[in-house]
ZAPAVO-727149 format. One record per residue (C-alpha): x, y, z; residue number from 0. Coordinates in nm, 4 decimals, decimal comma. Example, Ala and Ser with C-alpha at 12.3 -4.5 7.8 and 13.67 -1.06 7.14 Angstrom:
// ZAPAVO-727149
{u = 1,2300 v = -0,4500 w = 0,7800 i = 0}
{u = 1,3670 v = -0,1060 w = 0,7140 i = 1}
This chain:
// ZAPAVO-727149
{u = 0,0000 v = 0,0000 w = 0,0000 i = 0}
{u = 0,1368 v = 0,3444 w = -0,0795 i = 1}
{u = 0,2633 v = 0,5517 w = 0,2113 i = 2}
{u = 0,3623 v = 0,9209 w = 0,2439 i = 3}
{u = 0,7185 v = 0,9458 w = 0,1209 i = 4}
{u = 0,8320 v = 1,1776 w = 0,3946 i = 5}
{u = 0,6049 v = 1,0766 w = 0,6832 i = 6}
{u = 0,7320 v = 1,0903 w = 1,0415 i = 7}
{u = 0,8911 v = 0,8023 w = 1,2317 i = 8}
{u = 1,0363 v = 0,8126 w = 1,5803 i = 9}
{u = 1,3975 v = 0,7579 w = 1,6787 i = 10}
{u = 1,2765 v = 0,4643 w = 1,8934 i = 11}
{u = 1,1246 v = 0,2989 w = 1,5841 i = 12}
{u = 1,4467 v = 0,3519 w = 1,3907 i = 13}
{u = 1,6451 v = 0,1921 w = 1,6698 i = 14}
{u = 1,4048 v = -0,1025 w = 1,6583 i = 15}
{u = 1,4772 v = -0,1533 w = 1,2890 i = 16}
{u = 1,1746 v = 0,0080 w = 1,1238 i = 17}
{u = 1,3188 v = 0,1079 w = 0,7879 i = 18}
{u = 1,0361 v = 0,1101 w = 0,5347 i = 19}
{u = 0,9219 v = 0,4597 w = 0,6280 i = 20}
{u = 1,0994 v = 0,7922 w = 0,5874 i = 21}
{u = 1,1435 v = 1,0619 w = 0,8476 i = 22}
{u = 1,1518 v = 1,4389 w = 0,8304 i = 23}
{u = 1,0568 v = 1,7201 w = 1,0658 i = 24}
{u = 0,7587 v = 1,8334 w = 0,8582 i = 25}
{u = 0,5695 v = 1,5627 w = 0,6654 i = 26}
{u = 0,4606 v = 1,6167 w = 0,3054 i = 27}
{u = 0,2087 v = 1,4415 w = 0,0844 i = 28}
{u = 0,4343 v = 1,2711 w = -0,1704 i = 29}
{u = 0,3531 v = 0,9033 w = -0,2301 i = 30}
{u = 0,5866 v = 0,6238 w = -0,3428 i = 31}
{u = 0,6011 v = 0,2458 w = -0,2877 i = 32}
{u = 0,6832 v = 0,1660 w = 0,0729 i = 33}
{u = 0,9758 v = -0,0656 w = -0,0071 i = 34}
{u = 1,1639 v = 0,2352 w = -0,1432 i = 35}
{u = 1,1194 v = 0,4409 w = 0,1713 i = 36}
{u = 1,4243 v = 0,6332 w = 0,2838 i = 37}
{u = 1,5054 v = 0,8313 w = 0,5946 i = 38}
{u = 1,5047 v = 1,2032 w = 0,5220 i = 39}
{u = 1,7138 v = 1,4364 w = 0,7335 i = 40}
{u = 1,6176 v = 1,7892 w = 0,8315 i = 41}
{u = 1,7180 v = 2,0510 w = 0,5724 i = 42}
{u = 1,8434 v = 2,3904 w = 0,6910 i = 43}
{u = 2,0070 v = 2,6570 w = 0,4749 i = 44}
{u = 2,0473 v = 2,8921 w = 0,7727 i = 45}
{u = 2,2782 v = 2,6704 w = 0,9805 i = 46}
{u = 2,5871 v = 2,7919 w = 1,1572 i = 47}
{u = 2,9196 v = 2,6067 w = 1,1801 i = 48}
{u = 3,1531 v = 2,4394 w = 1,4254 i = 49}
{u = 3,5219 v = 2,5375 w = 1,4199 i = 50}
{u = 3,8178 v = 2,3698 w = 1,5926 i = 51}
{u = 4,0467 v = 2,5893 w = 1,7993 i = 52}
{u = 4,4017 v = 2,5773 w = 1,6661 i = 53}
{u = 4,5431 v = 2,5776 w = 2,0214 i = 54}
{u = 4,3301 v = 2,3408 w = 2,2308 i = 55}
{u = 4,1435 v = 2,1663 w = 1,9435 i = 56}
{u = 3,8076 v = 2,2211 w = 2,1168 i = 57}
{u = 3,5052 v = 2,2821 w = 1,8945 i = 58}
{u = 3,3169 v = 2,6136 w = 1,9109 i = 59}
{u = 2,9919 v = 2,7236 w = 1,7473 i = 60}
{u = 2,9943 v = 3,0068 w = 1,4923 i = 61}
{u = 2,6751 v = 3,1554 w = 1,3513 i = 62}
{u = 2,6377 v = 3,2054 w = 0,9768 i = 63}
{u = 2,5963 v = 3,5788 w = 1,0409 i = 64}
{u = 2,9318 v = 3,5964 w = 1,2223 i = 65}
{u = 3,0941 v = 3,3831 w = 0,9526 i = 66}
{u = 2,9802 v = 3,6249 w = 0,6835 i = 67}
{u = 3,0299 v = 3,9452 w = 0,8818 i = 68}
{u = 3,3797 v = 3,9022 w = 1,0236 i = 69}
{u = 3,6303 v = 4,0761 w = 0,7916 i = 70}
{u = 3,9289 v = 3,9255 w = 0,9738 i = 71}
{u = 3,7732 v = 3,5776 w = 1,0156 i = 72}
{u = 3,8624 v = 3,5634 w = 1,3838 i = 73}
{u = 3,6626 v = 3,4039 w = 1,6661 i = 74}
{u = 3,7015 v = 3,3230 w = 2,0371 i = 75}
{u = 3,7351 v = 2,9624 w = 2,1504 i = 76}
{u = 3,4563 v = 2,8731 w = 2,3939 i = 77}
{u = 3,6936 v = 2,6363 w = 2,5777 i = 78}
{u = 4,0324 v = 2,8065 w = 2,6219 i = 79}
{u = 3,9270 v = 3,1639 w = 2,5448 i = 80}
{u = 4,1949 v = 3,2122 w = 2,2827 i = 81}
{u = 4,1457 v = 3,3867 w = 1,9491 i = 82}
{u = 4,1836 v = 3,1831 w = 1,6330 i = 83}
{u = 4,1259 v = 3,2159 w = 1,2621 i = 84}
{u = 3,8147 v = 3,0339 w = 1,1408 i = 85}
{u = 3,7422 v = 2,8949 w = 0,7960 i = 86}
{u = 3,7367 v = 2,5733 w = 0,5908 i = 87}
{u = 4,0760 v = 2,4598 w = 0,7237 i = 88}
{u = 3,9447 v = 2,4243 w = 1,0824 i = 89}
{u = 3,5835 v = 2,3261 w = 1,0212 i = 90}
{u = 3,4490 v = 2,0535 w = 1,2505 i = 91}
{u = 3,1611 v = 1,8087 w = 1,2273 i = 92}
{u = 2,8380 v = 2,0058 w = 1,2577 i = 93}
{u = 2,6310 v = 1,7397 w = 1,4327 i = 94}
{u = 2,7644 v = 1,4642 w = 1,6573 i = 95}
{u = 2,4284 v = 1,2852 w = 1,6254 i = 96}
{u = 2,4325 v = 1,2732 w = 1,2454 i = 97}
{u = 2,2563 v = 0,9542 w = 1,1343 i = 98}
{u = 2,5293 v = 0,9016 w = 0,8738 i = 99}
{u = 2,7682 v = 0,8135 w = 1,1579 i = 100}
{u = 2,5663 v = 0,4977 w = 1,2251 i = 101}
{u = 2,6709 v = 0,2169 w = 0,9892 i = 102}
{u = 2,3295 v = 0,0506 w = 1,0161 i = 103}
{u = 2,1394 v = 0,3680 w = 0,9271 i = 104}
{u = 2,3706 v = 0,5089 w = 0,6608 i = 105}
{u = 2,2230 v = 0,2887 w = 0,3812 i = 106}
{u = 1,8706 v = 0,3814 w = 0,4929 i = 107}
{u = 1,9256 v = 0,7545 w = 0,4373 i = 108}
{u = 1,8222 v = 0,9473 w = 0,1283 i = 109}
{u = 2,1399 v = 1,0746 w = -0,0375 i = 110}
{u = 2,1570 v = 1,3506 w = -0,2975 i = 111}
{u = 2,3708 v = 1,4487 w = -0,5944 i = 112}
{u = 2,3607 v = 1,7217 w = -0,8593 i = 113}
{u = 2,5222 v = 1,6836 w = -1,1992 i = 114}
{u = 2,5047 v = 1,7929 w = -1,5609 i = 115}
{u = 2,5132 v = 1,4259 w = -1,6707 i = 116}
{u = 2,1615 v = 1,3174 w = -1,7661 i = 117}
{u = 2,2553 v = 0,9484 w = -1,7425 i = 118}
{u = 2,4308 v = 0,9658 w = -1,4037 i = 119}
{u = 2,5733 v = 0,7488 w = -1,2577 i = 120}
{u = 2,7794 v = 0,6630 w = -1,5631 i = 121}
{u = 2,9929 v = 0,3445 w = -1,5616 i = 122}
{u = 3,3072 v = 0,5605 w = -1,5803 i = 123}
{u = 3,4196 v = 0,9173 w = -1,6382 i = 124}
{u = 3,6248 v = 0,9055 w = -1,9598 i = 125}
{u = 3,9091 v = 1,1479 w = -2,0074 i = 126}
{u = 3,8436 v = 1,3529 w = -2,3196 i = 127}
{u = 4,0672 v = 1,3213 w = -2,6239 i = 128}
{u = 4,1338 v = 1,6949 w = -2,6004 i = 129}
{u = 4,2610 v = 1,6660 w = -2,2444 i = 130}
{u = 4,4841 v = 1,3714 w = -2,3359 i = 131}
{u = 4,6295 v = 1,5609 w = -2,6304 i = 132}
{u = 4,6960 v = 1,8652 w = -2,4124 i = 133}
{u = 4,8836 v = 1,6506 w = -2,1603 i = 134}
{u = 5,0913 v = 1,5003 w = -2,4406 i = 135}
{u = 5,1834 v = 1,8498 w = -2,5587 i = 136}
{u = 5,2966 v = 1,9280 w = -2,2035 i = 137}
{u = 5,5402 v = 1,6387 w = -2,2332 i = 138}
{u = 5,3655 v = 1,3697 w = -2,0307 i = 139}
{u = 5,5004 v = 1,0236 w = -2,1188 i = 140}
{u = 5,2454 v = 0,7593 w = -2,2217 i = 141}
{u = 5,2998 v = 0,5561 w = -1,9041 i = 142}
{u = 5,2099 v = 0,8552 w = -1,6860 i = 143}
{u = 4,9140 v = 0,9376 w = -1,9118 i = 144}
{u = 4,7801 v = 0,5846 w = -1,8818 i = 145}
{u = 4,8038 v = 0,5916 w = -1,5012 i = 146}
{u = 4,6325 v = 0,9306 w = -1,4880 i = 147}
{u = 4,3590 v = 0,8148 w = -1,7265 i = 148}
{u = 4,2868 v = 0,5022 w = -1,5163 i = 149}
{u = 4,2493 v = 0,7063 w = -1,1987 i = 150}
{u = 4,0338 v = 0,9680 w = -1,3714 i = 151}
{u = 3,7990 v = 0,7087 w = -1,5178 i = 152}
{u = 3,7634 v = 0,5235 w = -1,1873 i = 153}
{u = 3,6743 v = 0,8210 w = -0,9680 i = 154}
{u = 3,4526 v = 0,7344 w = -0,6746 i = 155}
{u = 3,1003 v = 0,8759 w = -0,6753 i = 156}
{u = 3,0198 v = 1,1421 w = -0,4170 i = 157}
{u = 2,6837 v = 1,1777 w = -0,2437 i = 158}
{u = 2,5793 v = 1,4177 w = 0,0283 i = 159}
{u = 2,2959 v = 1,5805 w = 0,2115 i = 160}
{u = 2,0363 v = 1,7748 w = 0,0165 i = 161}
{u = 2,2127 v = 2,0994 w = 0,1147 i = 162}
{u = 2,5514 v = 1,9693 w = 0,0000 i = 163}
{u = 2,4090 v = 1,8690 w = -0,3387 i = 164}
{u = 2,2557 v = 2,2123 w = -0,3975 i = 165}
{u = 2,5657 v = 2,3976 w = -0,2792 i = 166}
{u = 2,7799 v = 2,1769 w = -0,5036 i = 167}
{u = 2,5701 v = 2,2830 w = -0,8012 i = 168}
{u = 2,6098 v = 2,6508 w = -0,7055 i = 169}
{u = 2,9883 v = 2,6074 w = -0,6758 i = 170}
{u = 3,0058 v = 2,4566 w = -1,0241 i = 171}
{u = 2,7960 v = 2,7396 w = -1,1621 i = 172}
{u = 3,0270 v = 3,0107 w = -1,0301 i = 173}
{u = 3,3660 v = 2,8366 w = -1,0479 i = 174}
{u = 3,3509 v = 2,5845 w = -1,3321 i = 175}
{u = 3,1694 v = 2,7627 w = -1,6147 i = 176}
{u = 2,8374 v = 2,5819 w = -1,5604 i = 177}
{u = 2,6163 v = 2,8868 w = -1,5038 i = 178}
{u = 2,4127 v = 2,8092 w = -1,8147 i = 179}
{u = 2,4325 v = 2,4294 w = -1,7939 i = 180}
{u = 2,1318 v = 2,2051 w = -1,7384 i = 181}
{u = 2,1575 v = 2,0414 w = -1,3966 i = 182}
{u = 1,9805 v = 1,7352 w = -1,2614 i = 183}
{u = 1,9056 v = 1,6649 w = -0,8964 i = 184}
{u = 1,9240 v = 1,2992 w = -0,7949 i = 185}
{u = 1,7845 v = 1,1220 w = -0,4909 i = 186}
{u = 1,9804 v = 0,8041 w = -0,4265 i = 187}
{u = 1,8964 v = 0,4768 w = -0,2573 i = 188}
{u = 2,1948 v = 0,2655 w = -0,1482 i = 189}
{u = 2,2132 v = -0,1124 w = -0,1317 i = 190}
{u = 2,2081 v = -0,2944 w = 0,1978 i = 191}
{u = 2,5078 v = -0,4873 w = 0,3295 i = 192}
{u = 2,7717 v = -0,2332 w = 0,2269 i = 193}
{u = 3,1243 v = -0,2408 w = 0,3671 i = 194}
{u = 3,1684 v = 0,0995 w = 0,5342 i = 195}
{u = 3,5005 v = 0,2437 w = 0,6514 i = 196}
{u = 3,4924 v = 0,3214 w = 1,0267 i = 197}
{u = 3,4727 v = 0,6837 w = 1,1447 i = 198}
{u = 3,5146 v = 0,9660 w = 0,8913 i = 199}
{u = 3,7850 v = 1,1515 w = 0,7044 i = 200}
{u = 3,8593 v = 1,5241 w = 0,7125 i = 201}
{u = 3,8908 v = 1,6708 w = 0,3622 i = 202}
{u = 4,1708 v = 1,8949 w = 0,4898 i = 203}
{u = 4,3981 v = 1,6158 w = 0,6080 i = 204}
{u = 4,2960 v = 1,2915 w = 0,4345 i = 205}
{u = 4,2272 v = 1,1911 w = 0,0771 i = 206}
{u = 3,8547 v = 1,2112 w = 0,0103 i = 207}
{u = 3,7609 v = 1,4179 w = -0,2944 i = 208}
{u = 4,0122 v = 1,2407 w = -0,5206 i = 209}
{u = 3,9368 v = 0,8902 w = -0,3953 i = 210}
{u = 3,8858 v = 0,6303 w = -0,6673 i = 211}
{u = 3,6989 v = 0,3022 w = -0,6774 i = 212}
{u = 4,0431 v = 0,1414 w = -0,7087 i = 213}
{u = 4,1396 v = 0,2933 w = -0,3711 i = 214}
{u = 3,8169 v = 0,1732 w = -0,2125 i = 215}
{u = 3,8626 v = -0,1790 w = -0,3491 i = 216}
{u = 4,2207 v = -0,1871 w = -0,2159 i = 217}
{u = 4,0891 v = -0,0901 w = 0,1293 i = 218}
{u = 3,8083 v = -0,3471 w = 0,1053 i = 219}
{u = 3,5234 v = -0,0967 w = 0,1498 i = 220}
{u = 3,2300 v = 0,0295 w = -0,0573 i = 221}
{u = 3,1804 v = 0,3566 w = 0,1308 i = 222}
{u = 3,3903 v = 0,6179 w = 0,3093 i = 223}
{u = 3,2534 v = 0,9150 w = 0,4995 i = 224}
{u = 3,4194 v = 1,2526 w = 0,4725 i = 225}
{u = 3,3703 v = 1,5917 w = 0,6339 i = 226}
{u = 3,2763 v = 1,8681 w = 0,3909 i = 227}
{u = 3,5019 v = 2,1711 w = 0,4182 i = 228}
{u = 3,3720 v = 2,3650 w = 0,1177 i = 229}
{u = 3,0005 v = 2,2989 w = 0,0577 i = 230}
{u = 2,7476 v = 2,2570 w = 0,3359 i = 231}
{u = 3,0593 v = 2,2763 w = 0,5474 i = 232}
{u = 3,0545 v = 2,0609 w = 0,8553 i = 233}
{u = 2,8181 v = 1,8025 w = 0,7062 i = 234}
{u = 2,9151 v = 1,4474 w = 0,6128 i = 235}
{u = 2,9223 v = 1,3266 w = 0,2532 i = 236}
{u = 3,0198 v = 0,9833 w = 0,1267 i = 237}
{u = 3,2450 v = 0,8539 w = -0,1503 i = 238}
{u = 3,1238 v = 0,5216 w = -0,2892 i = 239}
{u = 3,1769 v = 0,2632 w = -0,5575 i = 240}
{u = 2,9094 v = 0,2642 w = -0,8276 i = 241}
{u = 2,7888 v = -0,0770 w = -0,7197 i = 242}
{u = 2,6820 v = 0,0685 w = -0,3830 i = 243}
{u = 2,3868 v = 0,2420 w = -0,5527 i = 244}
{u = 2,0630 v = 0,0493 w = -0,5794 i = 245}
{u = 1,8531 v = 0,3054 w = -0,7671 i = 246}
{u = 1,8072 v = 0,6764 w = -0,8297 i = 247}
{u = 1,5329 v = 0,9298 w = -0,8907 i = 248}
{u = 1,6018 v = 1,2347 w = -1,1066 i = 249}
{u = 1,4450 v = 1,5716 w = -1,1765 i = 250}
{u = 1,5556 v = 1,8646 w = -1,3927 i = 251}
{u = 1,6406 v = 2,1867 w = -1,2112 i = 252}
{u = 1,4971 v = 2,4395 w = -1,1869 i = 253}
{u = 1,1793 v = 2,2373 w = -1,1283 i = 254}
{u = 0,9153 v = 2,3687 w = -1,3658 i = 255}
{u = 0,6271 v = 2,2983 w = -1,1235 i = 256}
{u = 0,7796 v = 2,5417 w = -0,8743 i = 257}
{u = 0,8467 v = 2,8282 w = -1,1159 i = 258}
{u = 0,5444 v = 3,0485 w = -1,0638 i = 259}
{u = 0,4282 v = 3,3547 w = -1,2524 i = 260}
{u = 0,6180 v = 3,6649 w = -1,1473 i = 261}
{u = 0,3884 v = 3,8834 w = -0,9401 i = 262}
{u = 0,2900 v = 4,2346 w = -1,0432 i = 263}
{u = 0,5088 v = 4,4038 w = -0,7805 i = 264}
{u = 0,8199 v = 4,2248 w = -0,9094 i = 265}
{u = 0,7353 v = 4,3003 w = -1,2724 i = 266}
{u = 0,6771 v = 4,6658 w = -1,1911 i = 267}
{u = 1,0010 v = 4,6984 w = -0,9943 i = 268}
{u = 1,2075 v = 4,5245 w = -1,2635 i = 269}
{u = 1,0559 v = 4,7435 w = -1,5344 i = 270}
{u = 1,1230 v = 5,0626 w = -1,3389 i = 271}
{u = 1,4866 v = 4,9708 w = -1,2779 i = 272}
{u = 1,5443 v = 4,8771 w = -1,6419 i = 273}
{u = 1,3899 v = 5,2116 w = -1,7452 i = 274}
{u = 1,6320 v = 5,3774 w = -1,5058 i = 275}
{u = 1,9235 v = 5,1963 w = -1,6718 i = 276}
{u = 1,8093 v = 5,3126 w = -2,0172 i = 277}
{u = 1,7757 v = 5,6706 w = -1,8934 i = 278}
{u = 2,1255 v = 5,6675 w = -1,7431 i = 279}
{u = 2,2780 v = 5,5253 w = -2,0621 i = 280}
{u = 2,1003 v = 5,7868 w = -2,2763 i = 281}
{u = 2,2236 v = 6,0634 w = -2,0473 i = 282}
{u = 2,5861 v = 5,9503 w = -2,0829 i = 283}
{u = 2,5764 v = 5,8416 w = -2,4482 i = 284}
{u = 2,7873 v = 6,1371 w = -2,5641 i = 285}
{u = 3,0402 v = 6,1306 w = -2,2811 i = 286}
{u = 3,4027 v = 6,1008 w = -2,3980 i = 287}
{u = 3,5580 v = 5,7571 w = -2,3782 i = 288}
{u = 3,7722 v = 5,6713 w = -2,0796 i = 289}
{u = 4,1330 v = 5,5616 w = -2,1196 i = 290}
{u = 4,0233 v = 5,2067 w = -2,0414 i = 291}
{u = 3,7621 v = 5,2170 w = -2,3196 i = 292}
{u = 4,0124 v = 5,3498 w = -2,5725 i = 293}
{u = 4,2493 v = 5,0645 w = -2,4950 i = 294}
{u = 3,9660 v = 4,8125 w = -2,5052 i = 295}
{u = 3,8408 v = 4,9486 w = -2,8369 i = 296}
{u = 4,1794 v = 4,8873 w = -2,9999 i = 297}
{u = 4,1897 v = 4,5366 w = -2,8544 i = 298}
{u = 3,8449 v = 4,4310 w = -2,9795 i = 299}
{u = 3,9155 v = 4,5887 w = -3,3178 i = 300}
{u = 4,2196 v = 4,3642 w = -3,3604 i = 301}
{u = 4,0041 v = 4,0680 w = -3,2626 i = 302}
{u = 3,7316 v = 4,1709 w = -3,5071 i = 303}
{u = 3,4743 v = 4,2022 w = -3,2283 i = 304}
{u = 3,2092 v = 4,4748 w = -3,1794 i = 305}
{u = 3,2837 v = 4,7511 w = -2,9307 i = 306}
{u = 3,0507 v = 4,9119 w = -2,6784 i = 307}
{u = 3,1418 v = 5,1772 w = -2,4218 i = 308}
{u = 3,1555 v = 5,0751 w = -2,0594 i = 309}
{u = 2,8297 v = 5,1463 w = -1,8760 i = 310}
{u = 2,8066 v = 5,4521 w = -1,6533 i = 311}
{u = 2,8469 v = 5,3872 w = -1,2776 i = 312}
{u = 2,4805 v = 5,4723 w = -1,2194 i = 313}
{u = 2,3886 v = 5,1795 w = -1,4432 i = 314}
{u = 2,5471 v = 4,9335 w = -1,2042 i = 315}
{u = 2,3736 v = 5,1006 w = -0,9106 i = 316}
{u = 2,0305 v = 5,0443 w = -1,0678 i = 317}
{u = 2,1081 v = 4,6797 w = -1,1489 i = 318}
{u = 2,2468 v = 4,6241 w = -0,7980 i = 319}
{u = 1,9148 v = 4,7522 w = -0,6621 i = 320}
{u = 1,7315 v = 4,4934 w = -0,8758 i = 321}
{u = 1,9558 v = 4,2202 w = -0,7348 i = 322}
{u = 1,8932 v = 4,3313 w = -0,3753 i = 323}
{u = 1,5198 v = 4,3401 w = -0,4413 i = 324}
{u = 1,4952 v = 3,9829 w = -0,5706 i = 325}
{u = 1,7461 v = 3,8523 w = -0,3140 i = 326}
{u = 1,5290 v = 3,9787 w = -0,0300 i = 327}
{u = 1,2122 v = 3,8563 w = -0,2010 i = 328}
{u = 1,3194 v = 3,5029 w = -0,2940 i = 329}
{u = 1,5961 v = 3,4100 w = -0,0477 i = 330}
{u = 1,4244 v = 3,4780 w = 0,2820 i = 331}
{u = 1,5517 v = 3,2579 w = 0,5636 i = 332}
{u = 1,8727 v = 3,1642 w = 0,3794 i = 333}
{u = 2,1994 v = 3,2351 w = 0,5624 i = 334}
{u = 2,4114 v = 3,5303 w = 0,4442 i = 335}
{u = 2,6936 v = 3,2916 w = 0,3525 i = 336}
{u = 2,4770 v = 3,0903 w = 0,1133 i = 337}
{u = 2,3025 v = 3,4047 w = -0,0133 i = 338}
{u = 2,6399 v = 3,5425 w = -0,1166 i = 339}
{u = 2,7364 v = 3,2195 w = -0,2902 i = 340}
{u = 2,3966 v = 3,2012 w = -0,4626 i = 341}
{u = 2,4224 v = 3,5560 w = -0,5981 i = 342}
{u = 2,7715 v = 3,4918 w = -0,7345 i = 343}
{u = 2,6530 v = 3,1664 w = -0,8927 i = 344}
{u = 2,3419 v = 3,2998 w = -1,0656 i = 345}
{u = 2,5169 v = 3,6151 w = -1,1855 i = 346}
{u = 2,3837 v = 3,9638 w = -1,2408 i = 347}
{u = 2,1393 v = 4,0996 w = -1,4990 i = 348}
{u = 2,3353 v = 4,2324 w = -1,7952 i = 349}
{u = 2,3940 v = 4,6044 w = -1,8269 i = 350}
{u = 2,2916 v = 4,6035 w = -2,1938 i = 351}
{u = 1,9992 v = 4,3648 w = -2,1485 i = 352}
{u = 1,6358 v = 4,4368 w = -2,2273 i = 353}
{u = 1,3350 v = 4,4141 w = -1,9997 i = 354}
{u = 1,2500 v = 4,0799 w = -2,1625 i = 355}
{u = 1,5948 v = 3,9419 w = -2,0812 i = 356}
{u = 1,5544 v = 4,0664 w = -1,7249 i = 357}
{u = 1,2426 v = 3,8506 w = -1,6996 i = 358}
{u = 1,4385 v = 3,5449 w = -1,8169 i = 359}
{u = 1,6978 v = 3,6163 w = -1,5463 i = 360}
{u = 1,4259 v = 3,6683 w = -1,2851 i = 361}
{u = 1,2538 v = 3,3389 w = -1,3702 i = 362}
{u = 1,5809 v = 3,1489 w = -1,3461 i = 363}
{u = 1,6604 v = 3,3218 w = -1,0169 i = 364}
{u = 1,3204 v = 3,2323 w = -0,8729 i = 365}
{u = 1,3457 v = 2,8713 w = -0,9916 i = 366}
{u = 1,6883 v = 2,8152 w = -0,8401 i = 367}
{u = 1,5984 v = 2,9970 w = -0,5188 i = 368}
{u = 1,3104 v = 2,7521 w = -0,4721 i = 369}
{u = 1,5678 v = 2,4747 w = -0,4237 i = 370}
{u = 1,6723 v = 2,6520 w = -0,1030 i = 371}
{u = 1,3484 v = 2,7997 w = 0,0269 i = 372}
{u = 1,0938 v = 2,5393 w = -0,0875 i = 373}
{u = 1,3004 v = 2,2263 w = -0,0383 i = 374}
{u = 1,0110 v = 2,0271 w = 0,1069 i = 375}
{u = 0,8193 v = 2,0717 w = -0,2188 i = 376}
{u = 1,1320 v = 2,0008 w = -0,4226 i = 377}
{u = 1,1845 v = 1,6704 w = -0,2419 i = 378}
{u = 0,8166 v = 1,5894 w = -0,2728 i = 379}
{u = 0,8395 v = 1,6264 w = -0,6517 i = 380}
{u = 1,1630 v = 1,4259 w = -0,6581 i = 381}
{u = 1,0260 v = 1,1468 w = -0,4368 i = 382}
{u = 0,7372 v = 1,1073 w = -0,6803 i = 383}
{u = 0,9657 v = 1,0287 w = -0,9747 i = 384}
{u = 1,0155 v = 0,6727 w = -1,0935 i = 385}
{u = 1,3138 v = 0,4815 w = -0,9599 i = 386}
{u = 1,5870 v = 0,3886 w = -1,2077 i = 387}
{u = 1,7800 v = 0,0768 w = -1,1097 i = 388}
{u = 2,1580 v = 0,1080 w = -1,1360 i = 389}
{u = 2,3385 v = -0,1948 w = -1,2700 i = 390}
{u = 2,6791 v = -0,2594 w = -1,1095 i = 391}
{u = 2,9743 v = -0,2046 w = -1,3399 i = 392}
{u = 3,1022 v = -0,5335 w = -1,4801 i = 393}
């Protein structure tokens, strides 16, 4: 009989071995077959962090507001009272009661992954011919190339919390040229009976991100846990062999069902700010070119590219106001750290854009913001997708 995908179950029931029902703080109405039930953990994009003192190694709590608002990145240790520099290098485990620390519960958890690969998880990650040729031009001998290729193609798969998956996507958007790529959000069910490495690794001091399935096989494990130091920092993710995955659910992001019509207030504000940009540009259209523009004009002429004068400073002020408006409207309740990362990932409306292009940007912004602020509905949509069985690599 179908059962709510994210219905509540007590810790006592979990301890007693009840595993065919999922748990979350607030239940939703999604329905899937009960034998695919997974335990859902609480999602929070406003969390703070735990940092280890460099002197006494004690762990102290740091709010997201203090993390974002401290220009010198200094904090006081709650144990020894000393001052130390906080950041990814000293991040500590956020929750000592994390269910992923329990070997019996780890396979029962819902794990998440974002990728641009529609067919994920692929049997391997081939090294492109272009990359191989570039390495040859750099003088790499064939023996070294072959070793590098084997490790690249046998990379372990990485899964994390819902927050880690979303933050990973945002990092790729801002740092790896994927701002305009199509992403897919996956919900993953692991197999039972996995060999799990004891304890967990710290990304700062132990190999985790670059772990391969070859490494895992050598150690005789299917799964290793590692502390995230860069996305959803302080949470635990896992590196696994492909055969550890039983099945996956997938949805395109942004999720079309959650992209609503822009309301009249937003449309009016966007239109007014774009009109302001046009007025500023018209006012300064006959201003003399700056030295920077003269140099840039010669450069683009040599490249055979069109030239346009740099926008006036007031133009950026109007567009920054549009960004602040939609940030406050669509990212309520999100920590300032993740807000900052989100804004850098999505990018700004273009100075030379039209009102119509602003609307495209606004719709994308709203759709991606829903992943953070409407995550219950996102997971409800995802939990309603069909399961795709993953065949172990031969």
